[in-house]
C-alpha positions in Angstrom: -10.0 -9.0 -1.1 -11.0 -12.3 0.4 -10.4 -16.0 -0.3 -13.4 -17.7 1.3 -11.4 -20.7 2.2 -9.2 -18.5 4.5 -9.8 -16.6 7.6 -7.9 -13.7 6.8 -7.9 -11.3 3.8 -5.6 -11.8 0.9 -5.0 -8.1 0.9 -6.2 -5.4 3.3 -6.0 -1.8 2.0 -6.4 0.6 5.0 -7.0 4.3 5.0 -7.1 4.5 1.2 -9.6 7.3 1.0 -10.3 10.3 3.0 -14.1 9.8 3.3 -16.6 6.9 2.7 -15.7 4.5 0.1 -18.8 4.3 -2.1 -17.9 2.0 -5.0 -15.4 -0.7 -6.2 -15.2 -2.3 -9.6 -12.7 -4.6 -11.2 -11.0 -3.8 -14.4 -9.1 -7.0 -14.8 -7.5 -9.8 -12.7 -5.0 -7.4 -11.2 -6.4 -4.0 -11.3 -9.4 -2.5 -9.7 -10.7 0.9 -8.8 -12.1 2.5 -5.6 -14.3 5.6 -5.4 -15.2 7.7 -2.3 -17.2 10.7 -1.2 -13.8 12.4 -1.1 -14.1 13.0 -4.8 -11.2 10.6 -5.8 -11.0 7.4 -7.7 -7.9 5.3 -6.9 -6.7 2.7 -9.4 -4.9 -0.4 -7.7 -2.9 -3.1 -9.0 -2.9 -6.2 -6.7 0.7 -6.9 -7.7 1.9 -3.7 -6.1 0.2 -3.9 -2.8 -1.0 -0.8 -1.1 0.5 1.7 -3.6 -2.2 3.0 -6.0 -1.2 3.2 -9.7 -3.4 6.2 -10.6 -5.5 8.6 -8.7 -8.2 10.7 -10.5 -9.8 13.7 -8.9 -13.3 14.7 -9.7 -13.9 18.4 -10.1 -14.8 20.3 -6.9 -14.2 16.8 -4.9 -17.9 16.0 -5.6 -19.3 12.7 -4.1 -18.8 9.7 -6.2 -21.9 7.6 -6.2 -20.7 4.8 -8.5 -17.9 3.6 -10.8 -18.1 1.0 -13.6 -15.4 -0.5 -16.1 -17.2 -1.4 -19.3 -16.2 -3.0 -22.5 -12.7 -3.6 -21.2 -11.8 -0.2 -22.2 -13.9 2.5 -20.5 -14.3 3.8 -16.9 -17.7 5.4 -16.2 -17.8 7.7 -13.1 -21.2 8.9 -11.6 -20.7 11.8 -9.4 -23.1 14.5 -8.3 -25.3 15.2 -11.2 -22.9 14.0 -13.9 -21.4 11.0 -15.7 -17.8 11.0 -16.7 -16.3 8.6 -19.3 -12.6 7.9 -19.4 -10.7 5.6 -21.8 -7.9 3.2 -21.2 -6.7 4.1 -24.6 -5.2 7.4 -23.3 -4.5 5.8 -19.9 -7.6 7.5 -18.4 -6.0 11.0 -19.0 -9.1 12.6 -20.6 -12.5 12.8 -19.1 -15.6 13.4 -21.1 -18.4 14.6 -18.6 -22.3 14.9 -19.1 -24.4 16.8 -16.9 -27.7 15.3 -16.0 -30.9 17.5 -16.1 -29.4 20.9 -15.5 -30.1 24.4 -16.9 -26.5 24.3 -18.1 -26.5 21.7 -20.9 -23.0 20.7 -21.6 -20.5 18.1 -22.4 -16.8 18.9 -21.7 -13.6 17.1 -22.0 -11.2 17.6 -19.1 -7.5 16.4 -19.2 -7.2 14.9 -15.8 -3.4 15.3 -16.0 -4.0 19.1 -16.0 -5.1 21.1 -12.9 -7.7 23.4 -14.6 -10.5 20.9 -13.9 -12.5 21.2 -16.9 -12.8 25.1 -17.7 -12.7 24.0 -21.5 -16.3 23.7 -22.7 -16.5 22.5 -26.2 -19.9 21.3 -26.9 -23.5 21.4 -25.8 -25.1 18.1 -24.8 -27.3 16.8 -22.1 -28.4 13.3 -21.3 -31.7 14.9 -19.8 -33.4 17.9 -21.1 -35.1 18.9 -18.0 -34.7 22.0 -15.7 -34.8 20.1 -12.5 -31.5 19.1 -10.9 -30.7 15.5 -10.1 -28.2 13.6 -7.8 -27.0 10.3 -9.2 -27.3 7.6 -6.3 -26.4 4.5 -8.2 -25.4 3.4 -11.8 -25.3 0.2 -13.4 -24.4 -0.7 -17.1 -25.5 -3.5 -19.6 -22.7 -4.5 -21.8 -24.9 -6.3 -24.2 -26.9 -3.1 -25.3 -24.6 -0.3 -23.8 -27.4 0.9 -21.5 -26.7 3.0 -18.5 -29.1 2.7 -15.8 -29.3 5.6 -13.3 -31.0 5.8 -9.8 -31.5 9.4 -9.7 -32.9 11.7 -6.9 -34.6 15.2 -7.6 -33.2 18.0 -5.7 -33.7 21.9 -5.5 -37.3 21.2 -7.0 -40.9 21.7 -5.9 -40.7 18.2 -4.5 -38.1 15.6 -4.2 -38.6 12.5 -6.1 -36.7 9.4 -6.9 -36.5 7.8 -10.5 -34.6 5.2 -12.6 -33.8 6.1 -16.0 -32.0 4.1 -18.7 -29.8 5.5 -21.4 -27.9 4.2 -24.4 -24.3 5.3 -24.5 -22.5 5.4 -27.7 -18.9 4.8 -27.1 -18.0 5.5 -30.7 -17.8 9.1 -29.8 -15.0 8.6 -27.3 
């Protein structure tokens, strides 16, 4: 974190992930999160210095492409071919995961305080209804109309292609 009037950083968080940091987003004035190819999202409170206040592990340590805090309540995590939604209402302990364009159409809830990493499938739902596989490379969110924009790369298909898709996300279900 930098104050542009100064020549030194205000805070310098070193060696906070095991792999390349891919995304950072701010929750409020004091709290922000960082995500990495190591499959972890670390939440930080600037008042506490270099000690993270919460660490979230993504199943199978999947690469995290992007994170976004939305509506002052939710954390969206784009990882591999999935989007996970966590809520501050339950202190980011339950994760709702949506798979993008897979043969397995699923929505699952994972208790991130539990080590079973989401073996509990409870409903069938997919954002895409295609048989190709995708990898999310970037994610943006528009607060005004609750639209999620995804930069997707087709993988394991006849030809590789890139596309941008927009989806409305109904937060009332969380």
